[in-house]
C-alpha positions in Angstrom: 90.5 40.7 21.9 89.2 44.0 20.6 85.6 45.0 20.2 85.5 44.4 16.5 86.6 40.8 16.9 84.1 40.2 19.6 81.3 41.7 17.4 82.4 39.5 14.5 82.4 36.4 16.7 78.9 37.2 18.1 77.6 37.7 14.6 79.1 34.4 13.5 77.5 32.5 16.4 74.1 34.0 15.7 74.4 33.0 12.0 75.5 29.5 12.9 72.6 29.2 15.3 70.1 30.4 12.7 71.6 27.9 10.2 71.2 25.0 12.6 67.6 26.0 13.4 66.8 26.2 9.6 68.3 22.7 9.0 66.3 21.2 11.8 63.1 22.6 10.3 64.0 21.8 6.6 65.4 18.3 6.9 62.1 16.6 8.1 60.2 18.6 5.5 62.7 17.4 2.9 62.1 13.8 4.0 58.4 14.2 3.6 58.8 15.7 0.1 61.0 12.8 -0.8 58.6 10.2 0.5 55.7 11.7 -1.5 57.9 11.8 -4.6 58.8 8.2 -4.1 55.2 7.2 -3.7 54.2 9.0 -6.9 57.0 7.3 -8.9 56.0 3.9 -7.7 52.7 3.9 -9.6 49.4 5.5 -9.0 46.9 3.5 -7.0 43.5 2.5 -8.4 41.2 5.5 -7.8 38.3 3.1 -7.0 40.2 1.2 -4.3 38.6 1.6 -1.0 35.5 3.2 -2.4 32.1 1.5 -2.2 30.8 -0.2 -5.3 28.7 2.0 -7.5 26.1 1.4 -10.2 26.8 2.3 -13.8 26.5 6.0 -14.5 23.3 5.6 -16.4 21.6 3.9 -13.5 22.8 6.6 -11.1 21.5 9.4 -13.3 18.2 7.7 -13.9 17.3 7.5 -10.2 14.5 5.3 -8.9 12.1 4.0 -11.6 8.4 4.4 -11.2 6.2 1.4 -12.0 4.8 1.7 -15.5 1.1 2.1 -15.9 -0.7 -0.7 -17.7 -1.4 0.5 -21.3 -4.2 -0.8 -23.6 -1.9 -3.6 -24.8 -1.0 -4.9 -21.4 -2.0 -8.5 -20.6 -3.2 -8.8 -17.0 -2.0 -11.9 -15.3 0.8 -12.7 -17.7 4.5 -12.6 -17.1 5.7 -9.1 -16.5 2.1 -7.9 -16.2 0.8 -5.1 -13.9 -1.4 -7.6 -11.9 0.6 -7.0 -8.7 0.3 -3.2 -9.1 -3.4 -3.6 -9.5 -3.8 -5.8 -6.4 -6.1 -4.3 -3.7 -6.3 -5.4 0.0 -8.8 -5.0 2.8 -8.1 -6.3 6.4 -11.4 -5.5 8.2 -12.5 -7.9 10.9 -10.7 -11.2 11.1 -10.4 -11.8 7.4 -7.8 -10.2 5.1 -9.0 -10.1 1.5 -6.8 -9.4 -1.5 -8.3 -8.9 -5.0 -6.3 -8.7 -8.3 -7.8 -8.3 -11.8 -7.1 -11.5 -13.7 -8.8 -11.2 -17.1 -10.5 -8.3 -18.9 -12.5 -7.5 -22.0 -14.1 -4.3 -23.1 -16.4 -6.1 -25.4 -20.0 -7.1 -24.7 -19.1 -10.8 -24.8 -16.8 -12.5 -22.3 -16.2 -12.2 -18.6 -14.3 -10.0 -16.2 -12.3 -12.0 -13.7 -10.7 -11.3 -10.3 -8.4 -13.5 -8.4 -9.5 -13.3 -4.7 -7.4 -14.5 -1.8 -8.9 -14.7 1.7 -7.0 -15.5 4.9 -8.2 -15.9 8.5 -7.6 -17.9 11.6 -11.1 -17.8 13.0 -13.7 -17.5 10.3 -15.2 -20.2 8.1 -14.6 -19.1 4.5 -16.6 -21.9 2.8 -19.1 -19.6 1.2 -20.2 -18.8 -2.4 -18.5 -15.4 -2.7 -20.5 -14.7 -5.9 -23.6 -14.1 -3.8 -21.9 -11.3 -1.9 -20.1 -9.6 -4.8 -21.1 -6.8 -7.1 -19.2 -4.8 -9.7 -20.2 -1.3 -10.6 -18.8 1.7 -12.5 -19.1 5.5 -12.1 -21.5 5.5 -15.1 -24.2 3.9 -12.9 -24.0 0.2 -14.1 -24.0 -2.6 -11.5 -23.6 -6.3 -12.1 -23.9 -9.3 -9.8 -21.0 -11.9 -9.9 -21.6 -15.0 -12.0 -19.6 -17.5 -10.0 -16.8 -18.2 -7.5 -14.2 -21.0 -7.8 -12.8 -20.8 -4.3 -12.8 -23.7 -1.8 -13.0 -24.1 2.0 -10.8 -23.5 4.9 -9.0 -20.6 6.4 -6.8 -19.8 3.4 -8.9 -19.7 0.3 -8.0 -18.5 -3.2 -10.2 -18.5 -6.3 -11.6 -16.7 -9.3 -14.6 -14.4 -9.0 -16.2 -13.9 -12.5 -18.6 -11.2 -13.7 -20.3 -10.7 -17.0 -18.6 -8.0 -19.2 -21.9 -6.4 -20.2 -25.4 -5.7 -18.9 -28.4 -7.9 -19.9 -29.1 -5.3 -22.5 -25.7 -5.8 -24.0 -23.9 -2.6 -22.9 -20.3 -3.3 -22.0 -19.6 -2.5 -18.4 -16.4 -0.6 -19.1 -17.9 1.5 -21.8 -17.2 5.2 -20.9 -16.3 4.2 -17.3 -13.4 5.9 -15.5 -13.8 4.1 -12.2 -14.5 0.4 -11.4 -15.6 -0.7 -7.9 -15.9 -4.3 -6.6 -18.0 -4.6 -3.5 -18.0 -7.6 -1.1 -20.7 -7.6 1.5 -20.9 -9.5 4.8 -17.5 -11.2 4.6 -16.8 -10.6 8.3 -17.4 -6.9 7.6 -20.5 -5.0 6.4 -18.8 -3.9 3.2 -15.4 -4.1 1.5 -14.7 -1.9 -1.5 -11.9 -2.4 -4.0 -11.6 0.2 -6.8 -9.5 0.7 -9.9 -9.0 3.5 -12.4 -10.6 2.0 -15.6 -7.9 3.5 -17.7 -5.3 1.2 -16.1 -7.2 -1.9 -17.2 -6.5 -3.3 -20.7 
């Protein structure tokens, strides 16, 4: 066998070896391409499958909603009212007191009412809360409570009523920007509950 033949055979062997290596690399790749094509032809999956449930787009864009402030036409204490937003609490001593505006008027006639809830495990709450309650504004007016409808026991709820105007007929809320209800000597020297008068109807 001459040198030219040997050189030809060597070149052929190298070419065959390169072809075999190429087929080993390409065939699995071809199977993968075929599998992907088959999956694509069999129908596209639901894009939402496997994803967590989402709110409608409007809700997602809007973000968390802030509580609406009570406007002049709001009815305190009615369904959908801001009474819960206006609730104030004080937990001094052994008595927890929660106060919520219940009924309001800006006129000289009528009453201003608060729903008061008192809870304790050790203090007797059978008292006339009206004797310990005053209502004042940042304009310098102060009024004593008219009456209290609460009962006895360790869990007491009732209405605390105030006149809506001074004895001279000036409405309490006239020109006021701040309203402060003070309870004295209810297992604490003083408890203050205050509201922005603009939030009250």
